[in-house]
N, C-alpha and C positions, 0 to 999 in steps of 0.2 A: 410342711414338707412332702405330705402328700399329695395335694395338688400341683407343686412345682413337677414334682416325678410323674404325674399323670400328664402334666401340660407336655412335658420332653418325650414322653412318649408317643401322643396323640401325633405331636411333629414326625414322631420319626415313622409311624405307621403310613401316614397320610402320604410323604415321601417314596413308601415303599411301594404302594399301591398307583402313585402318580410319579413313579422314577424317572421318564424321561421329561415330564414337564417340569419337574422339580429340578432336576439338573441343568434345564434350558435357563430356569431364570436364575441358578446359581452363576452359571457364567454371563448370562446379561447385567449381573449386578458386579462380577467382579471385574470386567472387561468396560465399565462405562465410563470410567477414568483411567486411562494410560500414564503413569507415571516415569519421567526422564529424569534421570541426574546422573551429571557428570562425573561425582565421585560413587558413582554404582549403585548407591541406596534406593533406587528406583526400580523401574520394570525394564528399561533400557539405560542404556547410557550416550547412544545419540538419538536424536530426533526423526533421522531418517530412519532408525532401524524401529523406532514405534511407529512411524508412517507405512513402514514394509510389512507390518504384522498386520494390518486392518485389511477386511474384506476392502472387494473393490467399491461397492456401492452399499449405501445404507441408507432407509427412510429417515433414519434419527440422526442426530448430530452426534460426532464420537468427539469426546475429549482429549486433547493429550496435553497433561499439566507438566509445565518445565519448571524444574526446581531452579534456583539463582546459581548461574555458575556462568562460564564461557565454551561455548559449543562452537568449534571452530571447523564448521561444515557448510557444505553447500546443499540446500534444501531442493528436491523435486518433490510437487505434492500433485499427484494425477490421481488420486480419489477424491471425489466430494464430501460435503457435508462432514468437515473435520474443525473443531474447536482450537486452538493452539493459546493457552494460557499458561503466562509465565508467572510466576512466583512474585516478583520484583521487576517494574520496567528498566531500573538501571542497574540490575544485577543479574538480569536473565538477557546475556547476550549472545547473538546469532552471529557469525563473521566469519568473512573471506575476501580474498582480493581478488577481483578479476577487472581485467580492463576490455571494454568491448571491444576496441581498437585488434585486441589480439585474439580473442575468442574468435571473431569473424573471419578471420584468414583461416581458419579451420572450419569452419562451420557455415551451413548456408544458411540457418535462422538463429535466431535469438533466445532458443529453447537452451538455457544453462549460464545464459550471459549474467544472471544475479546471484546474490547470496541466496534470495528466495524466490523460486522459479514456481509459479501456481498455474497449473496446469487443468482445473477442476473448478465446479460451480461451488457457491455457497461455502467461502471458505471465511471464519474468522479469526481475526489475530487481536489479541490483548496482553497488555502488561508486559510488552518485550520491546530490546533495543536489536534492531537489524542493521548490521554495519557493512559496506564495502569499504575496504581500506585500503583502496588500492593506491588513490591519491594522497591518501594521509600518511601512508609509510611507505613513500615515492624513492625510486631510483631509477633515474632515466636509462633507458638501454634503447637498441635498436635490434629488433627481430627478423626474421626472414617470414615474408607473407606469401602465401602463393595466389593471394585475391588481391594483392596490391598491383595498380597499373602501370608502376614506375618499372624499367627495364631490369634492373636488380633485385626485386621484389623486395627490396628493403623497408621497413616500417618504423620510424621512430616514436615509441609509444609517448605519450603527452600526460602531465600529471592532471590536467582540468579535461582531459577526454571524458567519454560518456562512461559512467561505472554505477552500475545500477543496483539500490539493495534489493528492490522488489521490482519482480517482471510477471505479468501476466501473459499467456497465450492461450485462446480456446479458452476461455474462463470468463464467468460475468459474476455479479452478484460476490464481491468480496467485500467485508469490512473490518476497521482496525480501528480498535479504541485502546487510548493509552499507551501508543506505542510510539517510539523514537527510532526513524528512519533516518541513516548517517550515510554521506559520503563527499567527497571534497569535488569529484565533477559533476557532469550533467548527468538528469534520468536518473535520480536517487529511486522516485517512486513514480514506476513507469505501469499505470494499468492501462492496459491497450486493448479495447475493443470496440469500435468506432461506429458498429452495427448493433450490437447488444450489452455492452459493457453498461452496469450500474456498480459505482463505488461510493462507498460510506466510510468517512473518519470522522473521529471524534477523538478531542484531547489527547492529539499526538502531536510530535515534533519533527518535523522534514527540515533537512540541510544539506546543501550540496551546491552545485555550480549551475550552468544554462538550464533551466527548464527542469529543474529537480522537481517540482511536482505536474506532471506532465500527464492527466487522463484523458481518454479518448471516448466518447460515449456521454455518460449520465453521470455526474460525481457530485456528493456533497463534500464540504469538509466545516467541522463545528468547533470552536474552540482551540483551533491548532496554531501553532507556533512555526513561523517559516524564516529559518535565517540562510542568507546567501552568502555563500564563501568566497565565488568568484564567477565569472561569467556575465552577459548582456541583461538576463531577464529572471526571475524565479519562478514563475507560473505560466503555463502554456495549456494549451485546448485544441483538441479536434473533434469538431462536431460535424464534418463534413457531409455526412452520410445522410443524418436526419434533421432536418430546420428544428426541431424539436429539442436537439440535444442542449446539453450545458452543463456547465462547472458553476457550484454555488459554492463562496464561502462566507460562513459566517461568523462573527465575532471572534476574528484571527486575528494574530498580530504578526507582521515584518519586519523585520530587522536585516542586516548584513555589513557588508564593507562599505567605506564611505564611496557615495555615490551609485550604490546600489540600485538596478531599475525593478519596476517591478513584474512587468512580464509582458509577452509577445507573444503572435502566432502566424503561421504560414498556409495555413489551410482555414477553410470556414470555423467558427468559434465563436464562443457564446458565451460570455464573463457576468456575474453577479457579485458582488462584493460589498455585504451588508452588514454595516456596524464595526468595520474594521480599524485597526490602528496601526498606522506606520510610522517607524522610528524617524527621527528629525534628521538624520543623513541621507534618506532617498533623495532619487534625484528627481528633478522636475522634469519627468518625462513620462507619459502615459501607456498604458500597454499601445503596442505598436503593430503594425504588420510587416514582418519581413519581406522584402524584396523576393519575388515568387514568380513562377510560370504557372503554379495553381490557378485555377477560376476560384474567385471568390464570390459564390453563389447569392449569397444572403446578405451581403456590405458589412459594416462594422457594426456589430452588437455587444458593448460595453457598458454594463451600467453598474453605478454606484448608488448607497442607502448610506448616510451617516457616517461615513467614513473621514477619519481625520489624522493628522499627524500627533506625535505626543503633545508637542509644545503650542500646538492648535494653530500654528501657521499654515494654512492649509491650500495648498495648489490648487486653481480652478479645476482642473480637468477632471478632478474625481468628485466635483459639485454632484448633489442628488438628480438623477436624471431616467428613474424607472420607466420603462414603456407606459404608454398613455393608459389608465385604468388597470394598471397594476398596482396595487398598495405592497408596503412591506411584509404586513402580515401575511398578505396572499403567498409568501416565498416560504413554502414549508416542504419537509422531505415528500410529503403526498405530489406535491404539485410538480417536484423533481422527477419522481418516478413513477408517478400515476399509481393505479390498482398493480400494477408488476410487481411490486414488491416493498414491504414495510422494514426498512432493518431494524428499528427498536422494538420489531414484535417478532420477528423471525428467531 
């Protein structure tokens, strides 16, 4: 008992002599992980409230832990170096209903067009479901649209129009692990920065309409599942700014409606599909170039290795065709991002 009392007293006096440092340490520890709970049992009831409480910048990652629940809010992330960690992927749900066609009637750009809008670097998403349910709970309607080119300024919203669950603007280095991104229409997952964008997805599910996975810049997707609900293509890429830009999909699965198509592009793109599995009902149609006025500088760059349909009745267009001198084992995260970023260590 005497020893225990002495230890407590010693800690007390150390804190008295180093009051400022002791308080700072306590504050850092207390705020290392912010807890969000819809039922009020955490530090905040809303995710946006937790974000707003953080300093504008930090040299260390800030963790926002989100308890299971349904969070009906549109998220704006403008502060860097944040980890958003859900308690359970299927039970931690962020949901909003937004049609891009409607949003752009009154806004100059896409900032705010998605359920989760990312405008900062070094963002990590874990164990979350992020949904734009506009097309899922669709009711047809016509709106007045100032940006519309018709005389009466009316626009009829489409169920299969662009509906983004995730959209980045002025952001790079985003990673998503064990997340589920879902919408009914196009552009569900839209990490866009053709100049500097670096995107990493692992163990994720993505579903939606046309081009529902459409990265710009450099992208890596591993052990992901892609489910096509509607539209003429699942995946898309824009690598038109740098010849080295590429989208790589490793050990991924593709399924969808009868006759769904794998992918397309209308700007310079570079696809690598490695060890991927296609559902039997995928259409016999290769990734294709959409008719466009864009100048394609570097030609067709669509590469496959060890990809197969579930039943083994493979189509000829995805036979092995890696560029000369490039082996399957060369295609690594470091090969994609170079020395600029290692998402498995950061």
